[in-house]
MARVOPA-588306 format. One record per residue: residue in one letter; x, y, z of N, C-alpha, C in turn. Coordinates in steps of 0.2 Angstrom, whole numbers, plus 2048, in hexadecimal, padded with zeros to 3 digits. Layout:
AXYZXYZXYZ...
//
This chain:
MC59901B81C59907B7EC57906B77SC5290AB74C5090AB6DC5590CB68TC5590AB62C5A90CB5DC5690FB58VC58915B56C55919B50C59918B4AHC57916B44C5A916B3EC5991CB3AIC5F91FB38C5F925B34C62924B2DIC5E926B28C60924B21C6592AB1FDC6B929B1CC6F92EB1AC7092DB12VC6D933B0FC6E933B08C72939B06EC7793BB0BC7C940B0AC78947B08SC74948B0CC7094FB0BC6F952B12GC74956B14C7495BB19C77958B20NC7595BB25C7895AB2CC75955B30LC7894EB2FC75949B33C78949B3AKC7E94CB3BC8194CB42C7C94FB47SC79955B46C74958B4BC6E953B4CLC6C950B47C6694BB48C68946B4CRC6E943B4BC7193DB4FC7293FB56NC75945B57C76948B5EC6F949B61AC6A94BB5EC6494CB61C61946B64VC61941B60C5E93AB61C62937B67EC68938B67C6D935B6CC6C939B73FC6B93FB72C6A944B78C63942B7CLC5F93FB78C5893DB7AC59936B7EGC5E933B7DC5F92CB80C5E926B7CFC5E927B75C5D921B70C64920B6DNC6591AB6AC6A918B66C6991AB5FVC6E91BB5BC6D91DB54C71918B4FKC6E916B4AC71913B45C70916B3EIC76918B3BC7591CB35C75917B2FVC70917B2BC70912B25C72916B1FKC78914B1CC7B917B16C79913B10SC7790DB10C76909B0AC6F905B0BAC6B905B05C65902B05C668FAB06DC6C8F8B05C6D8F1B07C6E8EFB0EDC6F8F4B12C718F3B19C6B8EFB1CIC6D8EAB1FC688E5B22C658E9B28EC688EEB2BC658F1B31C5E8F5B2FLC5D8F7B28C578FAB26C518F6B27SC528F0B26C4C8EBB27C4A8EAB2EKC4F8EBB33C4F8EAB3AC4C8F1B3DAC4C8F6B3AC4A8FCB3DC438FCB40EC428FFB46C3C900B49C3A908B49RC3F90CB48C3D913B47C42916B42LC40919B3DC4491BB37C43922B36IC48926B35C4892DB34C4B92EB2DLC48932B29C4A934B22C4C93BB22PC5293EB23C53945B23C56947B1DGC5594EB1BC58950B15C58958B16VC5D95BB12C5E962B12C60964B0BGC5E96AB09C6096DB03C5C96BAFDNC5F969AF7C5C969AF1C57962AF0FC51963AEEC4C95EAEEC4F958AE9GC5195BAE3C54956ADEC5A952AE0HC5E955AE4C64952AE6C6294CAEBFC5D94EAEFC5B949AF4C58943AF1VC52944AEDC4E93FAEAC5293BAE5DC5793EAE2C5B93BADDC60936AE0NC62938AE6C67934AEAC6392EAEDLC5D92FAEFC59929AF1C58924AECTC57926AE6C57921AE0C5E91EADFLC63922ADEC6A920ADDC6C91BAE2KC6A91CAE8C6D918AEEC68912AEFNC62911AEBC5E90CAEBC5A90CAF2FC58912AF4C55912AFBC4D912AFAEC4B914AF4C44915AF3C4090EAF4KC42909AF2C3E902AF3C3E900AFAPC43900AFEC438FEB05C3F903B09IC3F90AB07C3B90FB0BC3490DB0ARC3290CB04C2B90AB03C29904B06EC2D8FFB07C2C8F9B0AC2B8FAB12YC308FEB14C30900B1BC29903B1DIC27908B19C2090CB1AC1B907B1AAC1B902B15C168FDB14C158F8B1ASC1B8F8B1EC1B8F3B24C178F6B2AGC168FDB29C12900B2FC17902B34KC1D902B34C22904B39C2390CB38PC2490FB3EC24917B3DC2A919B3AIC2991EB35C2E922B31C2D929B32MC3292DB33C32935B33C36938B2EGC3393CB2AC37940B25C39947B28IC3E94AB27C40951B29C42955B23CC3F95BB23C41960B1EC4095DB17VC4595CB13C45959B0CC42952B0DGC4394FB13C40948B14C38948B14LC3694EB16C2E94FB15C2D950B0EQC31955B0BC2F957B04C2F951AFFCC3394CB00C34946AFBC2D942AFCLC29943B00C2393FB01C1E942AFCFC1F948AF9C1A94BAF4C1C949AEDLC1894BAE8C19949AE1C1F94CADEGC21952AE0C27955ADDC2895CADFSC2D95FADDC2E966ADFC3096BAD9EC2E971AD9C30976AD4C37977AD4EC3B975ADAC42976ADAC45972AD5SC4396CAD4C46966AD0C41963ACCPC3F966AC7C39963AC3C3A95CAC0KC4095AABFC42954ABCC4294EAC1SC42950AC7C4294BACDC3B94AAD0TC3A943AD1C34941AD3C3493FADBGC2F941ADEC2E93FAE5C2B938AE6LC2A936AECC27930AEEC1F92FAEDKC1C935AECC15936AEAC10933AEFYC12934AF6C0D932AFBC08937AFCLC0A93DAFAC05943AFBC04946AF4DBFE947AF2BFC94AAEBBFD951AEBLC03954AEBC0495BAEBC0B95CAE9QC0C962AE5C12964AE3C1596AAE7LC1C969AE8C1F96FAECC21975AE8TC2097BAEAC21981AE6C26985AEBKC2898AAE7C2D98FAEBC28995AEEFC2A997AF4C2799CAF7C279A3AF3DC229A7AF3C229ADAF0C279B2AF2TC2B9B4AEEC319B8AF0C2F9C0AF0SC299C1AEEC279C8AEDC259CCAF4EC249C8AF9C219CAAFFC269C9B05KC2B9C4B04C2F9C2B0AC359BFB08PC3A9BFB0CC419BCB0AC409B4B09VC439B2B05C449AAB03C4B9A8B02PC4D9A3B06C4A99EB0AC469A1B10EC4199DB13C3E99EB19C4499CB1EIC469A0B22C4B99EB27C499A0B2EGC4799CB32C4599EB39C4099AB3DWC3E99DB42C39999B47C3299BB46NC2E996B44C27997B42C23992B46TC1C994B46C1798FB4AC1498BB45CC10986B47C0C982B42C0697FB46TC0197EB43BFB97CB46BF9975B43PBF9970B47BF6969B45BEF968B45QBEC964B41BE5963B41BE395FB47DBE795AB49BE6956B4EBEC956B52NBEC953B58BF2952B5CBF794EB59LBFD950B58C0294EB54C0994EB57FC0B948B5BC11948B5EC1394EB62GC0E951B65C10956B6AC1195DB66LC1095DB60C11963B5CC0D969B5FDC1096EB62C0D973B66C0C979B62PC0697CB61C05982B5DC07988B60CC09988B66C0C98EB6AC1498DB6ANC17988B67C1E987B67C2198AB60RC2798BB60C2A98DB5AC2F988B57YC2F987B51C33982B4EC38985B48YC3D982B47C42985B43C41982B3BFC40987B37C3F986B30C44989B2CVC46985B26C4B988B22C4A985B1BHC46988B17C45986B10C4298BB0BSC4398AB05C4098EB00C3A98BAFCYC39985AFDC34981AF9C2F97EAFFAC2997EAFDC2497BB02C1E978AFFAC1A974B02C14972B00C0F977B02IC0E97CAFEC09981AFFC0297FAFEIBFE981B02BF797EB02BF2983B03DBEC981B00BE6985B02BE0981B05ABDA983B06BD5980B09BD3979B05EBD3979AFFBD2974AFBBD796EAFCDBDD970AFCBE396BAFDBE2968B04KBE196CB09BE0969B0FBDA964B10ABD5966B0DBCF961B0DBD195BB09RBD495BB03BD6956AFFBDB951B03LBE0954B06BE5950B0ABE294DB10SBDD950B13BDA94EB19BD6948B17EBD2948B12BCE943B0FBD293CB0EABD993EB0CBDD938B0BBE0935B11GBDE938B17BE1936B1DBE7939B20WBE993FB1DBEF942B20BED947B25NBF1947B2BBF094CB30BF5952B2EIBF3958B2DBF895DB2BBF9962B31ABFF964B32C0096AB36C02970B31ABFF975B31C0097AB2CC04980B2FAC08984B2BC0C98AB2EC0A98FB28KC0C995B2AC0B99BB25C1299EB25YC149A0B1FC1A9A4B1EC179AAB1AGC169B0B1DC139B5B1AC0B9B3B19SC099B4B13C029B2B12C019ABB0FQC079A8B0EC069A1B0BC0699BB10EC01997B10C01992B15C0498BB12YC07988B16C0B982B13C0B97CB18IC0D976B16C0D970B1BC13970B1FAC13971B25C18971B2AC1A96AB2DAC14966B2DC1595FB2FC0F95BB2DVC10955B2CC0B951B29C0C94AB2CAC06946B2DC0693FB30C0093BB2DRC01935B2CBFC930B2ABFF929B2CDBFB926B30BFD91FB32C0491FB35NC0991CB32C0F91BB35C14921B32IC12925B2EC1692AB2BC15931B2EFC1B934B30C1B93AB33C2193EB30AC1F945B2FC25949B2BC24950B2DTC2A953B2EC2A95BB30C2E95EB2BQC2B964B29C2F969B25C3496CB29FC3396DB2FC38971B34C3D96BB36HC4296EB39C47969B3CC46969B43PC44963B46C43962B4DC4A962B51EC4F960B4DC5695FB51C59966B51KC5696BB4EC58972B4EC53977B52SC4E974B55C49978B58C49978B5FGC4F977B62C4F978B69C4C973B6DHC49974B73C4696FB77C3F96DB74AC3C972B71C35970B6EC3696BB68GC3C96CB64C3D967B5FC3F960B62LC43960B67C4595AB6AC3F956B6DEC3A959B6FC34956B71C30952B6CIC30956B66C2D952B60C3194CB5ELC3794CB5EC3B946B5CC3A941B62KC3A943B68C3993EB6DC3293AB6CNC2D93EB6BC2693CB6AC26937B64FC29939B5FC29934B59C2C92EB5BIC3292EB5EC35928B5FC31923B64NC2E927B69C2A923B6EC23922B6BQC21925B66C1B924B63C15926B68TC1692CB6AC1192FB6FC0F936B6CHC09937B6EC0593DB6CC02941B72PC07944B76C04948B7CBFF94DB7ATBFB94EB7FBF5953B7EBF895AB7FIBF795FB7ABF9966B7BBF396AB7CKBF396EB81BEE972B83BF0979B83HBED97EB7FBEE985B80BE7988B7FTBE798EB82BE0992B81BE0995B79DBDB996B77BDA999B70BDE99FB70RBDE9A3B75BE19AAB75BE99A8B74EBEC9A4B78BF39A2B77BF59A0B70KBF099CB6DBF299AB66BF19A0B61ABEC9A4B62BEB9A9B5DBF09AEB5EABF39AFB64BF89B4B65BFF9B3B60LC009ACB5FC059AAB5BC039A9B54QBFE9A6B52BFC9A5B4CBFA9ABB47NBF89B0B4BBF69B6B47BFB9BBB46DC019BAB48C069BFB48C0B9BEB42YC0A9C3B3DC0E9C2B37C129C8B36SC149CCB3BC189D2B3AC1F9D0B37NC219CAB38C289C8B35C269C2B31YC219C2B2DC1F9BCB29C1D9B6B2DGC1C9B7B33C1A9B1B38C209AFB3CLC269B1B3AC2C9AFB3EC2E9B3B44TC319B0B48C349B4B4EC3A9B8B4BRC3C9BDB4FC429C1B4EC489BDB51RC4C9BBB4CC529B6B4EC589BAB51IC5A9B7B57C609BAB5AC669B5B59IC6B9B7B56C719B2B55C779B4B59AC7A9AFB5DC809B1B60C869AFB5CCC8B9B3B5BC909B2B57C979B1B5BLC9B9ACB59CA19ABB5DCA79ABB58DCAB9B0B58CB19B1B54CB69ACB58VCB89A7B54CBD9A2B57CC39A2B54RCC99A1B58CCF9A1B55CD499EB5ATCDA99CB58CDF99AB5DCE39A1B5FNCE49A1B66CE89A7B68CEF9A5B68DCF39AAB6BCFA9A9B6BCFD9A3B6FQCF99A1B73CFB99BB77CF9994B74GCF5995B6ECF398FB6ACEC98CB6DDCE9990B71CE298EB73CDD990B6FLCD898CB6ECD298EB6ACCD993B6EVCCC999B6CCC899EB70CC39A1B6CVCBE9A4B70CBA9A9B6DCBC9B0B6ETCBC9B4B69CBF9BAB6ACBB9C0B67KCBC9C6B68CB99CCB65CBD9D2B65GCBD9D6B60CC19DCB60CBD9E2B5EDCC19E8B5DCBE9EEB5ACC19EEB53QCBD9F0B4ECBF9F0B47CC39EAB45YCC19E4B47CC49DEB45CCB9DDB49DCCD9E1B4DCD39E0B51CD19DCB58VCD49D6B58CD29D2B5ECD79D2B64RCDC9D6B63CE19D6B68CE09DCB6DECE29DAB73CE29DFB79CE69E6B77KCE49EBB7ACE69F2B78CED9F3B79QCF09F0B7ECF79F1B7FCFC9EFB7AED019F1B79D069EFB74D089E8B75GD079E4B6FD099DDB70D049D9B74GCFD9DCB74CF89D9B78CF69D2B75NCF49CEB7ACF29C7B78CEB9C8B74VCE99C2B71CE39C1B6ECDE9C1B74RCD89C5B74CD39C4B79CD09BDB79NCD09BBB7FCCD9B4B81CC69B5B84LCC19B5B81CBA9B6B84CB79AFB86GCBA9AAB85CB79A3B87CB899EB82KCB6998B84CB7992B7FCB1991B7BPCB2990B74CAC990B70CA698BB71VCA8985B73CA2980B74C9E982B7BECA2984B80C9E986B86C9A98CB85LC9D991B81C99997B80C93996B7BAC94991B76C8E98FB72C8898CB76QC8A988B7BC85985B7FC8298AB83KC8698FB86C83994B8AC7D998B86YC7F99AB80C7B99EB7CC7499AB7AYC75994B79C7098FB77C6B98FB7DEC6E98EB83C6998EB89C66995B8BQC6999AB88C669A1B89C619A2B84GC6099EB7FC5B99FB7AC5D9A1B73AC649A1B72C669A3B6BC6299FB66DC609A2B60C5D99FB5BC6199BB56EC6799EB56C6D99BB52C7399CB55VC79998B54C7F99AB56C8499AB50TC8899FB4FC8D99FB4AC9499FB4CFC9899BB49C9F99BB4BCA399DB45LCA69A3B46CAB9A5B40CB29A4B42NCB59A0B3ECBC99EB3ECC09A3B3BICC39A8B40CC69AEB3DCCD9ADB3BTCD09A7B3CCD79A6B3ACD79A0B35SCD299DB34CD2997B30CD6991B32FCDA992B37CDE98CB3ACE2989B34RCE698DB31CEA98CB2BCEF986B2CDCF1985B32CF7981B33CF697AB35CCF0977B33CEE970B35CEA96DB2FPCEA967B2ECE7964B29CDF965B2ALCDC965B24CD5967B24CD1962B29KCD295CB28CCE957B2CCD0958B34DCD595CB36CD695DB3DCD5964B3FTCD1968B3BCD096FB3CCCC96FB43PCCE973B47CCB974B4ECC4975B4EMCC2979B49CBB97BB48CB6975B47LCB9970B44CB5969B43CB3966B4AECB8966B4ECB7964B55CB2968B59VCB396FB58CAE973B5CCA7972B59LCA6971B53C9F970B51C9D969B53KCA1964B53C9F95DB55C9D95EB5DQCA0961B61C9F961B68C99966B69AC9896CB66C93970B67C8C96DB64AC8C969B5FC86966B5CC83961B61KC8795EB65C85959B6AC7F95CB6FTC80962B70C7B965B75C7896BB73VC7996EB6DC76974B6BC72973B65FC6B973B67C66971B62C63977B5EVC6797CB5CC64981B57C6A981B52PC68985B4CC6D985B47C74987B48LC79984B45C80986B46C82988B3FTC8598EB3FC89990B39C90991B3AVC9498FB35C9B990B36C9E993B30GCA3998B31CA699CB2CCAD99CB2DGCB199DB27CB899EB27CBB997B24GCBF998B1FCC2993B1BCBD98EB17ICB7991B16CB398DB11CB498FB0AKCB998CB07CBB98EB00CC0988AFEDCC1988AF7CC6983AF5CCD984AF8ICD097FAFBCD6980AFECDB97BAFCVCE197CAFECE7977AFDCE9975B04DCE796FB05CE996CB0CCF096CB0DVCF296BB14CF996CB15CFE966B12DCFA961B0FCFE95CB0CCFE95DB04GCFB963B02CFB964AFBCF5962AF7TCF195FAFBCEA95DAF7CE6962AF6HCE3963AF0CDE968AEFCD7965AF1ICD496AAF5CCD968AF8CC896DAF6PCC396BAF2CBE970AF0CBA973AF6ACB7978AF5CB397BAFACAD977AFCLCAA973AF7CA496FAF9CA696AAFEQCAC967AFDCAF962B01CB0965B08VCB396BB08CB496EB0FCAE96FB13ACA9971B0FCA2973B12C9F96CB15ACA0967B11C9D960B12CA095EB19LCA695FB1BCA995DB21CA6961B27YCA5968B26CA196CB2BC9A969B2CFC97968B26C90965B27C9095FB2BAC9595AB29C95954B2DC97954B34SC9A95AB36C9C95BB3DC9695FB41GC91961B3EC8C964B41C8996BB3FAC8D96EB3AC8A974B37C84973B33DC80979B33C7A979B2FC7B97EB29KC7F983B2AC81987B25C88989B25VC8B98BB1FC9198DB1FC91994B1DSC96998B1FC9699FB1DC9D9A1B19IC9C9A4B14CA19A5B0FCA29ADB0EGCA99AFB10CAB9B6B10CAE9B8B0ASCB59B8B0ACB99BAB04CB79B7AFEDCB69B1AFECB49ADAF7CAE9AFAF5ACA99B2AF9CA39B5AF6CA49BBAF2VCA99BFAF4CAB9C5AF0CAE9C3AE9YCB39BEAEACB69BBAE3CB09B8ADFACAC9B5AE1CA69B2ADDCA29B7ADAACA19BDADEC9D9C2ADBCA19C6AD5ECA79C7AD6CAB9CAAD1CAB9C6ACBKCAC9BFACBCAB9BBAC5CA59BBAC2YC9F9BBAC6C989BCAC4C979C1ABFYC9A9C7AC1C999CDABDC9E9CDAB7ECA49CAAB8CA89C9AB2CA59C5AADLCA19C0AAFC9E9BBAAAC989BEAA7GC969C4AA9C909C7AA6C8A9C5AAAEC8B9C5AB1C859C3AB6C839BCAB5RC889B8AB6C869B0AB6C8C9ADABAGC8B9A7ABDC909A3AC0C9399EABBDC9999CABDC9C996AB9C9B990ABDGC9798FAC2C96989AC6C9B987ACAACA198AACBCA6988ACECA798BAD5SCA4991AD6CA5994ADDCA2990AE3PCA5991AE9CA398EAEFC9B98FAF0IC99995AEEC91996AEFC8D992AEBEC8F991AE4C8C98DAE0C8C985AE1TC92983AE3C9397CAE4C90979AEAIC9097EAEFC8D97BAF6C8697CAF6SC83981AF3C7C982AF3C7897DAEEKC7C97BAE9C79976AE4C7896FAE8SC7D96EAECC7C967AF0C78968AF6YC7996DAFAC7696EB01C70973B01GC6F976AFCC6997BAFCC6C982AFDAC68987AFBC6A98EAFCC6A990B04QC6698DB08C6598EB0FC6B98CB13AC70988B10C76986B13C7C98BB12VC7B990B0DC80994B0BC7F99CB0EVC8399EB12C829A5B14C899A9B12IC889AFB0FC8D9B3B0DC8F9B8B13SC959B8B15C979BDB1AC9A9C3B17VC979C9B18C999CFB14C9C9D4B19DCA29D6B18CA69DBB1CCA79E2B18PCA29E6B19CA29ECB15CA49F2B19KCA69F8B16CA79FEB19CA5A04B15RCA2A09B18C9FA0FB15CA4A13B11VCA2A15B0BCA7A19B07CA2A1FB05YCA4A25B07CA0A2BB04CA3A2DAFEVC9EA30AF9C9FA33AF3C9BA39AF2DC9DA3CAECC99A43AEBC92A42AE8GC91A3CAE5C8AA3BAE2C8AA34ADFPC84A32ADDC83A2BAD9C88A2AAD3EC89A30AD0C8DA2FACAC95A2EACBSC97A2FAD2C9EA2FAD3CA1A28AD3VC9CA22AD4C9FA1CAD4C9AA17AD0KC9CA11ACEC98A0DACAC93A09ACFHC95A09AD5C91A05ADAC8AA08ADCKC86A04ADFC80A07AE1C81A0BAE7TC7EA11AE7C7FA16AECC79A18AEFFC79A1BAF5C72A1EAF8C74A24AFCEC6FA28AFDC70A2EB01C6FA2DB08TC74A2EB0CC74A2DB13C71A33B18KC6FA31B1EC6DA36B22C73A39B26FC79A36B25C7EA37B2AC84A3AB25PC84A40B23C8AA42B1FC91A42B23NC96A41B1FC9DA41B22C9FA48B23ECA5A49B26CA8A50B27CA9A54B21KCA9A51B1BCA9A55B15CA2A58B13GC9DA55B16C96A57B14C94A52B0FQC97A4DB0DC95A48B08C8FA44B0ATC8AA44B07C84A40B09C82A3AB05WC87A38B00C86A32AFCC8BA2DAFECC89A27AFEC8EA22B00C8DA1BAFDWC92A17AFDC90A10AFBC94A0CB00YC93A05B00C97A01B05C9B9FCB01QCA29FDB02CA79F9AFFCA89F3B03CCA99EDAFFCAA9E7B02CB19E6B03TCB39E2B08CBA9E0B09CBB9D9B0AICC19D6B09CC29CFB0ACC89CEB0FKCC99C8B11CCF9C7B16CCE9CAB1CGCC89C9B1FCC69CCB26CC79D4B26GCC59D7B20CC59DEB20CCC9E1B1ERCD19DDB1DCD79E0B1CCD89E3B15ECD49E1B10CD59E3B09CCE9E5B06SCCE9EAB03CC89EDB00CC79EBAF8RCC19EAAF6CC09E8AEFCBC9EDAECDCBC9EDAE5CB89F1AE1CB19EEAE0MCAD9EDAE6CA79EAAE6CA39ECAEBGC9C9EEAEAC989F1AEFC939ECAF2VC919EDAF8C8C9E8AFBC869E7AF7WC839ECAF3C7E9EBAEFC7F9E5AEAEC859E7AE6C879E2AE1C899DBAE3LC8C9DBAE9C8E9D5AECC889D0AEDTC849D3AF1C7E9CFAF4C7A9CDAEERC799D1AE9C759CFAE4C789C9AE0AC7E9CAADFC829C4ADBC829BEADFCC839BEAE5C839B8AE9C7C9B5AEAEC779B9AEAC709B6AEAC6F9B2AE4AC719B5ADEC709B2AD7C749ABAD7LC7A9ABADAC7E9A5ADAC7C9A0ADFGC779A1AE3C7599CAE7C7599DAEFAC789A3AF1C789A4AF8C719A4AFBGC709A2B01C699A3B04C689A8B0AEC6E9ABB0CC6D9B0B12C749B4B12VC739BAB14C789BFB15C7A9C0B1CLC809BFB1EC829C2B24C869C8B23LC839CEB25C859D5B23C889D8B29NC8F9D7B29C939DBB2EC949E2B2CCC989E6B30C9A9EDB2ECA09EFB32ICA59F0B2ECAC9F2B31CAB9F8B35DCA79FDB33CA7A03B36CA3A03B3DKC9F9FEB3EC9B9FDB44C9E9F7B49DCA39F3B46CA59EDB4ACA99F0B50GCA69EDB56CA99EEB5CCA79F5B5FSCA39F9B5CCA19FFB5EC9C9FFB64NC989FAB64C929FAB69C8D9FFB68SC8DA02B62C89A08B61C83A07B5DGC82A00B5CC7C9FEB58C7E9FDB50YC799F9B4DC7A9F7B46C7A9FDB41DC7D9FCB3CC7DA01B36C76A00B33LC71A03B35C6AA02B32C6AA04B2BEC6DA09B28C6DA0AB21C70A05B1DLC75A02B20C789FCB1CC749F6B1CIC709F5B21C6B9EFB21C669F0B1CNC639F6B1CC5E9F8B17C609F8B10HC669FAB0FC6A9FAB08C6A9F3B06AC6C9EEB0AC6D9E7B08C669E4B07KC619E5B0BC5B9E3B0BC579E5B04EC599EBB02C569EDAFBC599E9AF6AC5F9E6AF7C639E3AF1C609DCAF0VC5E9D8AF5C5D9D1AF4C569CFAF7KC549C9AF6C4E9C6AF8C509C1AFEIC569BFAFFC589BAB04C599BDB0BPC589BAB10C599BDB17C5F9C0B18VC5F9C5B1CC659C9B1EC669C9B25IC6C9C7B28C6D9C8B2FC719CEB31AC6F9D2B35C739D8B37C789D6B3CSC7E9D9B3BC849D7B3FC889DEB40SC8C9DEB45C919E3B47C8D9E9B4AGC8F9EAB50C8D9F1B54C899F0B5AAC869EAB5AC819E9B60C849E9B67GC829EEB6BC859EEB72C809EEB77EC799EEB76C749EEB7BC6D9ECB77PC689E9B7BC629E7B78C5F9EBB73KC5F9F2B75C5B9F7B71C5E9F7B6AHC649F5B69C679F5B62C639F0B5DFC619EAB60C5E9E5B5DC579E7B5BKC549EBB60C4D9EEB5EC4E9F3B59EC539F7B59C539FCB53C549F9B4DAC589F3B4CC599F0B46C529EDB43FC4F9EAB48C489E7B46C439ECB44EC439F1B48C3E9F7B47C409FBB40SC469FCB3FC48A01B3AC4A9FEB33TC4B9F7B33C4E9F4B2DC4A9EEB2CGC4B9EAB27C489E4B25C4C9DEB27AC519DFB2CC559DAB2EC519D4B30DC549CEB2EC509C8B2FC539C5B36AC599C7B38C5C9C4B3EC619C9B40CC639C9B47C689CDB49C6D9C9B4DLC739CBB4CC799C7B4FC7C9CBB54GC7E9C8B5AC829CBB5FC889C7B61AC8D9CAB64C939C6B65C969C9B6CGC9A9CFB6CC9D9D1B71C999D2B78MC939D5B77C8F9D7B7CC8D9D0B80FC8C9CBB7CC8B9C4B7FC919C1B83HC979C2B7FC9D9BFB82C9F9C2B88RC9E9C9B89CA09CCB8EC9C9CCB94GC969C9B93C919C8B98C8D9CEB9AEC8D9D3B96C899D9B97C829D8B96YC809D3B91C799D2B90C799CAB8ETC739C7B90C729C0B8DC6E9C0B87VC6E9BBB84C699BAB7EC629BBB80NC609B8B86C5A9B9B89C589C0B8BDC5D9C4B8DC5C9CBB8EC599CFB88VC5D9CDB82C5B9D0B7CC549CEB7AKC529C8B7BC4C9C5B79C469C8B7DQC479C9B84C429CBB88C419D3B86YC469D6B85C469DDB83C419DEB7DLC439DAB78C3F9DAB72C379D8B73LC379D3B77C309D0B79C2C9D6B7CDC2F9DAB81C2C9DFB84C2A9E5B7FSC2E9E5B7AC2D9EBB75C289E9B6FGC259E3B70C209E1B6CC229DCB66FC289DAB66C2B9D5B61C2A9CEB63KC289CAB5EC289C3B5FC2F9C0B5FVC309BCB64C379B9B65C359B2B67RC3A9ADB66C3A9A7B69C3D9A7B70MC399A5B75C3C9A5B7CC3E99EB7DEC4399DB81C46997B83C41992B85SC3C994B89C37990B8BC3398DB86QC3398FB80C2F98CB7BC32986B78
//
């Protein structure tokens, strides 16, 4: 059995990559030191990275990896870069002007234009290789999550081609960029093959085996995918959400309730048990979920952090679920049961090491926004949003917002951003704002959704998970006005949540709002609809979605 060596420069989620390689039947050796004798023995080497370009390349230098990596490349043995592992092959990045790349490709990375689309790019996109490239299929979708890219034009392509580079290009909106690149023994992808489902696993397997299977499609098939930019080139993401907690018997269960009440209706009712989290995550992955989100709704307060049940859930789920995993609940500065103070960055690091790709921050996002405005619209560098995004990148930080609608007489009634609704209340009031809550909706704060999301974006958050207390458990559809309100506030992607009860609700959200993804929970847990049912409905309605067969 072949062994694949993976370089660890403490940048992102290595657990999922390791799991993917082992799932394919290969051994894995993690190389943590440039002095590791195993590096010189490696026959297949992978250089993965997530997040900040400067953090990654600076760690390469600090850990003395640059020289042995160059020597490995010079030896002619195969090496694969993933995400920032691709970016480090370039001259440098606008993200970190003082940090220098390895300079194998004569091009600078720049940030996507935010005027026409959400940034980061988060989702499933296609790409077209110049030549056959490790089975990279122009009709498959691969998972991208990045703000900076090697944006190219015809002149760049010609110049790099003359230098011997085989380029696979993708488009995000009108901007074309390098999605994958290869020359001789070097291969690198901007997308995450370990998070791209079966299609991504095929790319990894082909690299390890050094095979280039022939991909044949008609021009019509390729054109049908390549020319669709109704969602900037991305499919419509469908996310399965699992609310996880311990029940009264001490079992870890997935649950769901109405207006955040997870207990059965009868007096003294037990916590609803809708299944086991790892088994459900696997089921939704097989149904075609584009992402799986675990929300720890009790934070498991009575056990040491290192023994938190959610860590084990992530470890087990990541072994067979090869799409992005998000975890929320308890991502904050904490005092462990032994009295040790543990910063949020360290808490997040444990979740990333266990298999999470993103962390979701709830109540602490509100606290951070309050401080942001107290300081005159600036951060102090200490909030969980700031510390985690600085190390792992904005795309790794999701803020989870739990708002409720408040009606007022007019815009002058409150200091918060208001709008005129199409749905007046019983008093005939047509103006309203959305008030943020904390602690699972139990406590209201003097903070609106507009102000909260803008502050969190400025602090470094990369995505908004937009819940709605008024809609939760209603199965009546998403609050479309709330989604549009949040989308007008920020440039980062917004996930619609709360209220989905049938496939048409997903269509309504994508049709009537700028939602970048839609999340479902109870309708999936109860078995009323599958993820595939929703995707087929959207496909039949003319929306581009990633089907499980891709």
